[in-house]
C-alpha positions, 0 to 999 in steps of 0.5 A: 499499499502507498505510504503517502495515501490520504486518509479520511477522519473515519479511516483514521478512526478505524485504523486506530480503533477509536471513535470518529468523534475523538479523531475530530476533537484531536484535529481541532485540538491540534493533537493529531497530524493532519493537512488542511485544504481550505475548510477540509482536512485529511491525513497522510497514512505514513504520518498517522502510522508514525504518530500511532506508534509513538503513542502506543497504538497497535494498528496492523489489525486495524489496517485489515479492518479498513480493507474489510470495510471497503470490500463490504461497502463495495459489495453492498453498493447499489450504484456499483451494482448497477454500474456492473449490470448496465442500464438499457433502454427501449427494451422490446416486448408486449408480454412478461415472458418476452420482455424477460427473455429479451432482457436476460439475453441482453445482460453481459454477465461478468462470468460464464452463464447459461442464459437459458437456465437463468431465464427459466429460473426467473420465469419460474419465480414469476409464476409463483408471484409477480416481482412487480412491486408497484408504481411501474417497477419490477425486480426480477430475481430468483432464489439461489443465483450461486447455482448458476453464477459464481459472482464476487459482487452483486450486479443489477442490470436496469431496463427501461421498457419501450412500452409499459406492460401488464406485470400482474403487479401488486397495485395493478399498474403497468411496469415500465422499468425492471431492476434485476438482482443477481447477488453472490449470496442470499444475505447480500441479495437482502442488503441490495434489495433493502437499499433499492427499496429505499431508493424506490420510496423517494418520490423524486427518484421515481419521477426520474425513472418515469422520465427514462433517465440515462445511466449517469443521471440514475447513478448520480441520484442513487449515489446521493441517496446512498451517501450518509448525508442523503439519508 
C-alpha cells in the first residue's frame, strides 16, 4: 500500500480503533497530524502510522479492518451493482415472457452463464408471485443465484421498457422499468434489495425513472441517496 495515501477521519478512526468523534476532537485540538485544504482536512497514512506508534497504538489489525470495510461497502453498494449490470433503454416486448427473455439475453454477465437456465429460473419465480412491486417497477430475481453464477459482487442490470406492460403487479399498474438482482449470496441479495427499496420510496427518484433517465443521471441520484448526507 502507498505510504503517502490520504486518509479520511473515518479511516483514521478505524485504523486506530477509536471513535470518529475523538479523531475530530484531536484535529481541532491540534493533537494529531493532519493537513488542511481550505475548510477540509485529511491525513497522510505514513504520518498517522508514525504518530500512532509513538502513542502506543496497535494498528496492524486495524489496517485489515479498513480493507474489510471497503470490500463490504463495495459489495452492498447499489450504484456499483448497477454500474456492473448496465442500464438499457427501449427493451422490446409486449408480455412478461418476451420482455424477460429479451432482457436476460441482453445482459453481459461478468462470468460464464447459461442464460437459458437463468431465464427459466426467473420465469419460474414470476409464476409463484409477480416481482412487480408497484408504481411501474419490477425486480426480477430468483432464490439461489450461486447455482448458475459464481459472482464476487452483485450486479443489477436496469431495463427501461419501450412500452409499459401488464406485469401482474400488486397495485395493478403496468411496469415500465426492471431492476434485475443477481447477488453472490442470499444475505447480500437482501442488503441490496433493502437499498433499492429505500431508493424506490423516494418520490423524486421515481419521477426520474418515469422520465427514462440515462445511466449517469440514475447513478448520480442513487449515489446521493446512498451517501450519509442523503439519507
